[in-house]
SEBA-330588 format. One line per 10 residues: number of its first residue (from 0); their letters; for each residue x, y, z of N, C-alpha, C. Coordinates in pm, 1 decimal, m for minus. Layout:
BEGIN
NUM = A = X:Y:Z:X:Y:Z:X:Y:Z  ...
//
This chain:
BEGIN
0 = XXXXXXXXXX = m2035.0:m9943.6:m5161.0:m2105.5:m10078.3:m5155.4:m2189.9:m10062.7:m5058.2  m2292.9:m10057.8:m5034.9:m2361.4:m10010.0:m4841.1:m2393.8:m10133.7:m4786.8  m2333.7:m10147.7:m4656.1:m2300.0:m10229.1:m4541.0:m2429.6:m10222.9:m4530.2  m2497.1:m10427.2:m4520.6:m2650.7:m10421.9:m4472.9:m2584.0:m10457.7:m4263.8  m2716.1:m10408.7:m4181.6:m2692.8:m10445.2:m4069.1:m2756.5:m10493.4:m3991.5  m2776.0:m10621.3:m3900.5:m2913.0:m10629.2:m3832.3:m2856.1:m10591.9:m3704.9  m2961.4:m10597.1:m3625.7:m2945.7:m10585.1:m3495.1:m3071.8:m10678.4:m3410.9  m2978.2:m10740.5:m3323.0:m3060.3:m10857.1:m3211.3:m3076.0:m10797.2:m3066.3  m3172.1:m10682.1:m3074.8:m3160.7:m10701.1:m2942.2:m3164.1:m10791.6:m2789.1  m3160.9:m10768.0:m2694.0:m3183.6:m10904.0:m2583.1:m3054.1:m10912.0:m2473.3
10 = XXXXXXXXXX = m3119.6:m10954.6:m2360.5:m3090.4:m10972.1:m2257.0:m2959.9:m11056.9:m2241.8  m2913.6:m11174.2:m2286.5:m2834.7:m11251.1:m2336.7:m2765.3:m11301.8:m2158.5  m2896.0:m11316.6:m2083.7:m2868.5:m11377.7:m1954.0:m2883.2:m11540.0:m1871.7  m2782.5:m11578.6:m1958.3:m2632.7:m11576.7:m2012.5:m2651.2:m11600.2:m2221.6  m2551.7:m11559.3:m2250.6:m2588.1:m11585.3:m2373.9:m2556.9:m11754.3:m2390.7  m2640.2:m11786.0:m2491.5:m2615.0:m11899.5:m2522.0:m2620.1:m11988.5:m2661.2  m2594.4:m12125.9:m2698.5:m2566.5:m12128.1:m2835.2:m2682.2:m12133.9:m2934.6  m2788.7:m12107.0:m2858.4:m2891.2:m12061.2:m2937.0:m2916.7:m11877.3:m3025.6  m2843.5:m11822.6:m2906.2:m2822.3:m11704.0:m2968.8:m2724.4:m11686.6:m3060.4  m2622.6:m11752.7:m3061.7:m2469.4:m11736.5:m3166.9:m2558.4:m11816.9:m3302.9
20 = XXXXXXXXXX = m2667.1:m11922.4:m3272.4:m2735.3:m12015.1:m3413.5:m2837.3:m11854.3:m3478.2  m2856.1:m11822.7:m3374.5:m2976.8:m11709.0:m3475.9:m2893.1:m11593.3:m3536.0  m2776.2:m11573.3:m3476.7:m2730.2:m11446.4:m3535.1:m2645.0:m11515.5:m3642.4  m2604.6:m11613.4:m3651.1:m2558.0:m11640.1:m3777.6:m2592.1:m11665.7:m3846.8  m2707.6:m11743.5:m3861.8:m2869.9:m11765.1:m3971.5:m2925.4:m11600.6:m4022.2  m2918.1:m11498.8:m3895.9:m2989.9:m11399.7:m3986.6:m2863.0:m11327.7:m4073.7  m2713.5:m11350.2:m4055.3:m2612.8:m11336.4:m4166.6:m2603.6:m11372.6:m4257.8  m2663.9:m11497.3:m4271.3:m2625.3:m11586.8:m4375.1:m2750.1:m11588.3:m4440.8  m2855.4:m11566.6:m4362.4:m3019.0:m11563.5:m4440.5:m3056.1:m11445.5:m4517.3  m3020.9:m11360.8:m4457.1:m3084.0:m11199.5:m4490.3:m2926.5:m11141.3:m4540.9
30 = XXXXXXXXXX = m2796.4:m11187.1:m4539.5:m2752.8:m11157.6:m4663.4:m2668.0:m11009.3:m4577.2  m2650.3:m11016.2:m4452.2:m2577.1:m10906.8:m4356.8:m2436.3:m10915.1:m4374.5  m2431.3:m10830.9:m4298.7:m2205.5:m10793.5:m4331.3:m2210.1:m10782.9:m4152.0  m2292.3:m10728.4:m4070.8:m2231.4:m10756.5:m3918.8:m2400.7:m10763.4:m3851.2  m2377.2:m10851.9:m3768.0:m2489.0:m10819.5:m3651.1:m2460.0:m10738.9:m3503.8  m2547.3:m10686.1:m3454.2:m2482.9:m10620.3:m3362.4:m2588.7:m10651.7:m3234.9  m2526.5:m10725.7:m3087.1:m2613.7:m10779.3:m3030.2:m2602.7:m10660.2:m2979.7  m2747.4:m10639.8:m2920.1:m2776.7:m10467.5:m2833.8:m2815.9:m10526.1:m2693.9  m2754.5:m10504.8:m2600.8:m2812.5:m10496.4:m2482.1:m2869.3:m10357.8:m2371.5  m2988.1:m10361.9:m2342.5:m3037.1:m10227.5:m2287.7:m2993.1:m10242.2:m2126.3
40 = XXXXXXXXXX = m2947.9:m10114.3:m2120.2:m2847.3:m10157.8:m1963.5:m3001.8:m10164.5:m1859.5  m3085.9:m10136.3:m1909.5:m3220.4:m10161.6:m1869.2:m3340.6:m10254.5:m1916.6  m3326.8:m10345.3:m1927.3:m3428.9:m10400.9:m2012.1:m3525.7:m10421.2:m1972.7  m3631.5:m10373.4:m2084.0:m3783.4:m10366.0:m2080.0:m3827.9:m10515.0:m2046.3  m3929.9:m10554.7:m1898.7:m3945.0:m10631.2:m1849.7:m3852.1:m10732.3:m1743.8  m3752.8:m10644.0:m1758.5:m3646.2:m10726.3:m1678.6:m3555.7:m10630.7:m1624.5  m3628.8:m10567.2:m1521.3:m3564.7:m10418.4:m1488.9:m3497.8:m10475.1:m1329.1  m3560.4:m10583.8:m1285.2:m3468.9:m10635.9:m1154.8:m3374.1:m10763.0:m1186.1  m3362.2:m10810.2:m1301.4:m3194.2:m10853.9:m1358.1:m3084.8:m10821.5:m1269.5  m3036.6:m10785.5:m1182.4:m2913.1:m10817.3:m1103.8:m2796.8:m10831.3:m1144.2
50 = XXXXXXXXXX = m2801.6:m10986.0:m1126.1:m2728.5:m11098.5:m1127.7:m2707.2:m11187.3:m1250.4  m2570.0:m11149.2:m1321.5:m2502.4:m11132.7:m1249.0:m2470.0:m10952.8:m1289.0  m2398.9:m10865.5:m1252.1:m2390.9:m10746.7:m1276.0:m2405.9:m10731.4:m1405.1  m2452.0:m10634.3:m1479.0:m2463.1:m10547.2:m1597.7:m2270.2:m10584.5:m1691.4  m2248.2:m10510.0:m1565.6:m2077.4:m10501.2:m1668.6:m2071.7:m10658.9:m1676.8  m2009.7:m10721.2:m1579.1:m1964.3:m10902.5:m1631.0:m2039.8:m10973.4:m1761.8  m2237.2:m10928.7:m1737.6:m2298.2:m11015.3:m1864.4:m2257.0:m10913.9:m1979.0  m2224.9:m10796.7:m1969.7:m2144.9:m10749.7:m2143.9:m1998.9:m10784.8:m2182.5  m1933.2:m10856.3:m2048.6:m1778.4:m10914.8:m2081.1:m1820.9:m11052.9:m2129.9  m1896.7:m11113.4:m2066.4:m1941.3:m11271.1:m2127.8:m1970.4:m11247.5:m2257.5
60 = XXXXXXXXXX = m2076.8:m11171.9:m2295.9:m2165.1:m11148.8:m2412.7:m1973.9:m11129.2:m2533.6  m1936.6:m11030.9:m2512.4:m1857.8:m11022.8:m2576.9:m1699.5:m11131.8:m2622.0  m1657.9:m11200.8:m2510.7:m1626.2:m11275.4:m2491.5:m1671.1:m11409.5:m2639.0  m1825.5:m11406.6:m2557.8:m1899.6:m11496.6:m2663.3:m1896.0:m11513.5:m2806.3  m1865.3:m11379.0:m2863.1:m1871.9:m11313.1:m3010.4:m1712.7:m11300.0:m3059.3  m1610.9:m11295.7:m2980.2:m1490.7:m11205.1:m2997.9:m1466.3:m11299.4:m3088.4  m1448.2:m11451.1:m3135.4:m1406.0:m11503.9:m3257.5:m1505.5:m11560.0:m3347.2  m1635.3:m11461.6:m3381.8:m1688.8:m11470.5:m3530.6:m1704.9:m11351.7:m3571.5  m1625.4:m11333.6:m3677.3:m1668.9:m11235.0:m3800.6:m1774.0:m11199.6:m3802.6  m1822.9:m11080.7:m3777.2:m1927.9:m11001.0:m3856.4:m2052.9:m10998.6:m3688.8
70 = XXXXXXXXXX = m1995.3:m11028.7:m3597.7:m2070.3:m11028.8:m3447.3:m2026.7:m10933.7:m3374.4  m2085.8:m10794.1:m3318.0:m2051.4:m10723.6:m3202.6:m2157.7:m10670.9:m3122.5  m2107.6:m10628.2:m2984.2:m2190.3:m10614.5:m2892.3:m2193.6:m10440.6:m2880.8  m2337.4:m10449.9:m2854.9:m2356.9:m10268.4:m2853.0:m2427.3:m10306.9:m2718.5  m2418.1:m10152.2:m2645.8:m2504.2:m10116.7:m2519.3:m2598.6:m10017.9:m2585.2  m2706.9:m10002.6:m2513.8:m2794.3:m9896.7:m2533.9:m2874.8:m9858.7:m2376.2  m2929.3:m9762.9:m2416.5:m3052.7:m9684.7:m2305.7:m3193.1:m9689.0:m2368.7  m3197.3:m9718.3:m2455.0:m3338.8:m9755.7:m2549.6:m3392.4:m9890.5:m2459.6  m3500.0:m9877.3:m2472.0:m3585.6:m10034.8:m2419.4:m3670.1:m10053.4:m2529.5  m3727.5:m10015.4:m2567.3:m3827.0:m10035.4:m2672.3:m3763.1:m10066.1:m2803.9
80 = XXXXXXXXXX = m3790.3:m10204.0:m2875.0:m3717.5:m10274.8:m2987.3:m3713.9:m10190.0:m3115.1  m3803.2:m10128.2:m3094.3:m3865.5:m10011.2:m3205.6:m3777.8:m9886.8:m3209.6  m3694.5:m9867.2:m3094.3:m3622.5:m9737.6:m3099.1:m3522.8:m9822.3:m3117.1  m3435.7:m9907.0:m3066.2:m3321.9:m10015.9:m3075.4:m3305.2:m10027.5:m3262.3  m3372.1:m10056.3:m3312.6:m3365.2:m10115.8:m3438.5:m3353.7:m9967.6:m3511.6  m3370.1:m9861.4:m3487.4:m3357.4:m9754.6:m3555.6:m3221.0:m9749.7:m3598.2  m3197.9:m9742.2:m3763.1:m3090.9:m9701.9:m3841.6:m3013.7:m9880.0:m3856.5  m3115.3:m9992.1:m3853.5:m3048.9:m10096.9:m3917.3:m3191.3:m10191.1:m4018.2  m3092.0:m10216.0:m4086.7:m3150.7:m10307.0:m4217.4:m3246.9:m10417.9:m4162.3  m3200.6:m10495.5:m4074.0:m3275.3:m10575.1:m4040.3:m3297.7:m10599.1:m3859.1
90 = XXXXXXXXXX = m3431.2:m10655.9:m3845.2:m3446.2:m10686.2:m3697.0:m3419.8:m10811.3:m3690.4  m3361.3:m10872.1:m3525.5:m3305.1:m11026.8:m3554.3:m3413.0:m11050.4:m3401.4  m3502.6:m11174.0:m3397.1:m3532.6:m11195.1:m3270.4:m3564.6:m11326.9:m3288.1  m3603.5:m11376.9:m3130.7:m3704.7:m11492.3:m3137.2:m3856.3:m11478.7:m3128.1  m3884.2:m11609.4:m3167.0:m4075.6:m11548.7:m3207.4:m4114.5:m11513.6:m3046.4  m4018.6:m11573.9:m2927.6:m4102.4:m11472.0:m2808.4:m4085.0:m11355.0:m2788.8  m3974.0:m11292.6:m2832.3:m3972.2:m11176.4:m2867.3:m4095.5:m11091.3:m2943.8  m4101.4:m11118.5:m3082.5:m4225.4:m11066.0:m3144.5:m4318.1:m11116.6:m3071.3  m4356.2:m11187.2:m3043.8:m4476.2:m11176.2:m2917.9:m4496.8:m11080.8:m2815.3  m4380.5:m11066.3:m2746.6:m4376.9:m10924.6:m2674.8:m4393.6:m10808.3:m2698.2
100 = XXXXXXXXXX = m4332.0:m10778.7:m2855.8:m4349.5:m10704.8:m2895.2:m4509.9:m10637.8:m2928.7  m4573.7:m10740.8:m2944.8:m4715.7:m10697.7:m2951.5:m4812.6:m10670.2:m2906.3  m4725.0:m10686.9:m2715.1:m4810.4:m10677.8:m2607.7:m4817.5:m10499.1:m2543.4  m4938.0:m10442.4:m2551.3:m4968.6:m10299.8:m2524.0:m4907.6:m10283.9:m2380.6  m4887.7:m10370.2:m2301.7:m4849.7:m10354.7:m2186.0:m4698.3:m10310.8:m2144.2  m4627.0:m10327.6:m2264.6:m4503.9:m10234.2:m2267.6:m4489.4:m10127.5:m2346.3  m4647.1:m10062.3:m2357.4:m4628.0:m9961.0:m2448.1:m4681.9:m9850.8:m2334.1  m4712.6:m9878.8:m2232.4:m4806.4:m9844.4:m2126.7:m4951.5:m9822.3:m2146.8  m4948.1:m9961.0:m2168.3:m5138.9:m10001.4:m2226.8:m5157.4:m9952.2:m2329.1  m5111.3:m9870.5:m2396.7:m5141.5:m9784.2:m2502.5:m5111.3:m9877.6:m2650.1
110 = XXXXXXXXXX = m5282.1:m9925.6:m2667.0:m5299.5:m10003.6:m2795.4:m5234.8:m9974.3:m2955.5  m5229.0:m9823.6:m2917.3:m5206.1:m9702.7:m3053.9:m5094.0:m9741.6:m3044.8  m4955.1:m9706.2:m2931.5:m4886.4:m9703.1:m2917.1:m4756.4:m9836.5:m2981.6  m4887.8:m9952.8:m2896.3:m4808.5:m10067.0:m2965.5:m4837.3:m10101.4:m3139.7  m4932.1:m10062.5:m3204.2:m4937.5:m10050.2:m3337.5:m4878.8:m9979.1:m3393.7  m4869.0:m9862.2:m3339.0:m4742.2:m9758.1:m3401.4:m4607.7:m9826.5:m3415.0  m4545.4:m9865.1:m3322.7:m4440.9:m9965.9:m3320.2:m4407.5:m10074.7:m3432.8  m4540.6:m10176.5:m3362.9:m4506.2:m10281.1:m3506.7:m4507.2:m10225.8:m3653.0  m4591.6:m10156.6:m3660.8:m4620.8:m10078.9:m3819.1:m4461.0:m10038.4:m3877.6  m4399.7:m9953.8:m3761.5:m4293.2:m9919.8:m3769.7:m4174.2:m10081.4:m3763.7
120 = XXXXXXXXXX = m4180.5:m10148.2:m3724.5:m4127.9:m10297.4:m3733.5:m4145.1:m10371.8:m3887.5  m4257.3:m10368.7:m3884.2:m4322.6:m10442.2:m4031.3:m4243.6:m10373.2:m4124.2  m4215.3:m10227.3:m4173.3:m4176.4:m10163.6:m4249.8:m4002.2:m10256.3:m4271.4  m3940.1:m10286.9:m4158.9:m3837.6:m10305.1:m4148.2:m3808.6:m10487.2:m4229.1  m3703.0:m10529.6:m4237.6:m3677.7:m10664.4:m4244.1:m3677.9:m10741.6:m4145.2  m3748.3:m10840.3:m4106.6:m3755.8:m10871.7:m3958.0:m3697.4:m11030.0:m4018.3  m3613.9:m11062.4:m3881.6:m3569.7:m11218.0:m3865.9:m3582.8:m11307.9:m3787.3  m3664.3:m11366.2:m3771.6:m3728.4:m11414.9:m3635.3:m3713.8:m11563.0:m3614.8  m3667.2:m11602.9:m3520.3:m3622.3:m11716.6:m3480.8:m3773.0:m11803.5:m3433.0  m3757.7:m11952.1:m3521.5:m3914.0:m12017.6:m3427.9:m3889.5:m11995.7:m3314.2
130 = XXXXXXXXXX = m3990.3:m12049.2:m3215.6:m4015.7:m12075.0:m3042.4:m4125.3:m12183.3:m3071.3  m4140.6:m12284.1:m3013.3:m4298.9:m12324.2:m3025.9:m4384.3:m12238.9:m2964.3  m4522.8:m12251.2:m2996.6:m4590.9:m12185.1:m2952.9:m4667.3:m12072.0:m2992.9  m4525.7:m12007.8:m3052.1:m4558.5:m11865.1:m3065.8:m4561.7:m11844.2:m3231.5  m4614.4:m11770.5:m3318.2:m4648.2:m11698.1:m3467.0:m4522.5:m11641.6:m3490.3  m4488.5:m11690.2:m3643.9:m4361.7:m11636.7:m3689.4:m4448.1:m11545.5:m3813.2  m4457.3:m11405.5:m3854.5:m4459.6:m11375.0:m3965.5:m4474.4:m11404.5:m4094.8  m4541.6:m11425.0:m4166.5:m4492.6:m11466.4:m4321.7:m4414.2:m11424.7:m4354.0  m4241.8:m11508.5:m4430.5:m4154.9:m11426.3:m4483.0:m4007.4:m11396.0:m4370.1  m4090.3:m11401.2:m4247.4:m3974.1:m11346.7:m4154.2:m3909.8:m11480.4:m4069.5
140 = XXXXXXXXXX = m3940.2:m11571.3:m4105.7:m3897.1:m11690.5:m4015.7:m3802.1:m11750.7:m4067.1  m3663.3:m11742.6:m3975.5:m3507.4:m11806.2:m3984.8:m3534.5:m11915.1:m3969.1  m3450.4:m12020.4:m4044.1:m3358.5:m12124.2:m4031.2:m3282.6:m12192.9:m3975.7  m3292.7:m12190.5:m3797.9:m3200.8:m12219.4:m3724.4:m3178.5:m12333.6:m3727.9  m3222.8:m12457.6:m3729.4:m3244.2:m12584.5:m3746.4:m3334.3:m12641.0:m3558.3  m3400.6:m12759.7:m3595.2:m3470.6:m12808.2:m3515.1:m3394.5:m12808.7:m3353.2  m3267.3:m12844.0:m3378.8:m3200.0:m12827.7:m3219.5:m3174.0:m12711.6:m3163.5  m3196.1:m12582.8:m3221.8:m3162.8:m12473.6:m3119.7:m3321.8:m12449.3:m3101.6  m3397.8:m12470.9:m3179.0:m3559.6:m12372.3:m3122.5:m3565.1:m12392.1:m2993.8  m3562.7:m12516.7:m2913.7:m3581.3:m12472.2:m2784.4:m3515.3:m12405.8:m2695.5
150 = XXXXXXXXXX = m3337.9:m12374.8:m2706.1:m3242.4:m12344.0:m2654.9:m3297.9:m12238.7:m2600.0  m3264.0:m12168.6:m2500.4:m3300.0:m12073.4:m2429.5:m3191.5:m12004.8:m2284.6  m3205.6:m11893.8:m2226.1:m3149.8:m11870.1:m2163.5:m3188.9:m11908.8:m2046.3  m3320.6:m11893.4:m2043.7:m3415.3:m11975.1:m1908.5:m3360.8:m12086.2:m1868.2  m3357.5:m12170.6:m1976.5:m3354.3:m12291.0:m1954.9:m3212.0:m12331.2:m1925.3  m3087.8:m12229.0:m1952.4:m2963.6:m12241.4:m1932.3:m2945.7:m12179.9:m1796.3  m3014.1:m12091.5:m1745.3:m3019.3:m12061.6:m1613.7:m3050.7:m12188.4:m1451.0  m3190.1:m12246.1:m1554.8:m3232.8:m12367.1:m1508.8:m3163.8:m12485.3:m1432.8  m3008.1:m12482.6:m1523.6:m2997.9:m12627.6:m1546.2:m2897.2:m12648.8:m1664.4  m2949.7:m12614.9:m1778.9:m2893.4:m12669.8:m1903.8:m2787.0:m12579.7:m1929.1
160 = XXXXXXXXXX = m2662.6:m12633.6:m1885.9:m2563.0:m12544.6:m1887.2:m2461.4:m12557.3:m1982.9  m2500.3:m12658.2:m2075.4:m2443.0:m12677.1:m2194.5:m2511.5:m12583.3:m2301.9  m2641.1:m12515.9:m2293.9:m2701.0:m12392.0:m2347.2:m2592.8:m12286.3:m2400.7  m2544.0:m12268.1:m2264.4:m2451.1:m12133.8:m2252.6:m2312.9:m12142.3:m2329.9  m2327.3:m12036.4:m2408.3:m2153.7:m12051.1:m2477.8:m2046.2:m12052.7:m2419.8  m1941.0:m12136.4:m2473.6:m1853.4:m12135.2:m2381.5:m1789.9:m12050.4:m2314.1  m1790.0:m11921.4:m2296.9:m1737.7:m11797.9:m2272.3:m1859.0:m11801.7:m2152.1  m1953.0:m11808.3:m2155.0:m2044.0:m11804.6:m2018.3:m2039.1:m11922.3:m1947.3  m1962.0:m12063.0:m1988.3:m2000.3:m12176.7:m1894.2:m1902.4:m12193.8:m1807.3  m1780.6:m12112.3:m1893.0:m1624.0:m12069.8:m1819.6:m1694.4:m11957.4:m1691.8
170 = XXXXXXXXXX = m1701.0:m11858.0:m1707.0:m1741.1:m11776.0:m1640.2:m1880.3:m11810.6:m1521.7  m1938.1:m11880.9:m1549.1:m2040.2:m11983.1:m1418.4:m1946.8:m12059.3:m1368.5  m1903.3:m12151.9:m1452.4:m1771.4:m12270.0:m1363.3:m1692.0:m12181.4:m1231.2  m1654.2:m12032.7:m1277.3:m1541.4:m11975.5:m1208.7:m1609.1:m11876.6:m1104.9  m1759.8:m11809.3:m1142.3:m1835.3:m11739.4:m1051.7:m1944.8:m11831.2:m989.0  m2013.5:m11899.8:m1067.1:m2131.1:m11933.3:m1050.5:m2267.5:m11791.3:m1062.2  m2244.0:m11703.4:m1171.4:m2319.1:m11658.9:m1183.6:m2453.0:m11684.7:m1244.0  m2501.6:m11788.6:m1276.5:m2581.1:m11837.1:m1326.9:m2652.3:m11979.5:m1239.0  m2534.1:m12060.5:m1190.2:m2612.9:m12181.2:m1106.4:m2574.7:m12141.4:m944.3  m2529.6:m12042.8:m922.3:m2494.9:m12048.2:m793.3:m2477.3:m11918.9:m728.9
180 = XXXXXXXXXX = m2607.2:m11811.4:m795.1:m2590.0:m11655.8:m702.8:m2558.9:m11634.7:m620.4  m2511.1:m11733.7:m496.7:m2458.9:m11684.1:m374.5:m2338.0:m11689.8:m361.3  m2269.0:m11812.4:m444.3:m2150.7:m11832.9:m465.2:m2096.2:m11679.5:m561.6  m2192.5:m11617.8:m664.4:m2114.2:m11509.2:m734.4:m2166.4:m11403.2:m630.7  m2275.7:m11415.6:m562.6:m2213.7:m11249.5:m442.2:m2122.0:m11250.3:m357.3  m2033.3:m11386.7:m335.9:m1985.9:m11378.6:m255.1:m1807.7:m11365.9:m294.9  m1817.6:m11423.2:m434.6:m1656.5:m11386.2:m514.7:m1647.9:m11325.0:m605.3  m1756.6:m11277.4:m703.1:m1715.9:m11207.9:m814.9:m1831.3:m11100.4:m832.3  m1878.0:m11033.2:m737.4:m1961.6:m10943.1:m734.5:m1939.1:m10822.3:m723.2  m1924.4:m10717.3:m768.3:m1879.3:m10578.4:m719.3:m1937.9:m10517.1:m608.5
190 = X = m1874.2:m10487.2:m577.0:m1904.0:m10466.8:m432.3:m1937.8:m10293.5:m417.3
//
């Protein structure tokens, strides 16, 4: 029997309960055996994200999924979602990421390169979590429940600490990684 694999690319900075809800929904609704949460070493459009350190973010993400069967963490040097998705059956993302995928700016302002990437992604099974104001292609929407639709890493960094996974909250409480970058710089940041 062939295993069905999903890929969920992101920076997960910090990982949130929304990320976990999306990954679990994709597994259940798309019949996936595994979803890999894949982090680019240098995330496209987020090249300046250095706090917390990449290694700390990966450790926190791994701790966040450690007890969830079927969720794994992987690291890649690829930046474009179409490249990260190669070899997977389903591509998991939020509707905001789907909008980003369609922006030619992420392809060196090449509409042709953007069109090729979008066409390649549309040949795969897409599992897209809804987000206010963003469109989702017909048949691609995940049902994640209305309470998860607005949960975001940006909101968690801006004070919605309850949106962080338990592992992210614990790391943040100990180091200030997302809520107090100065504390993080003094105590946890690798020298």
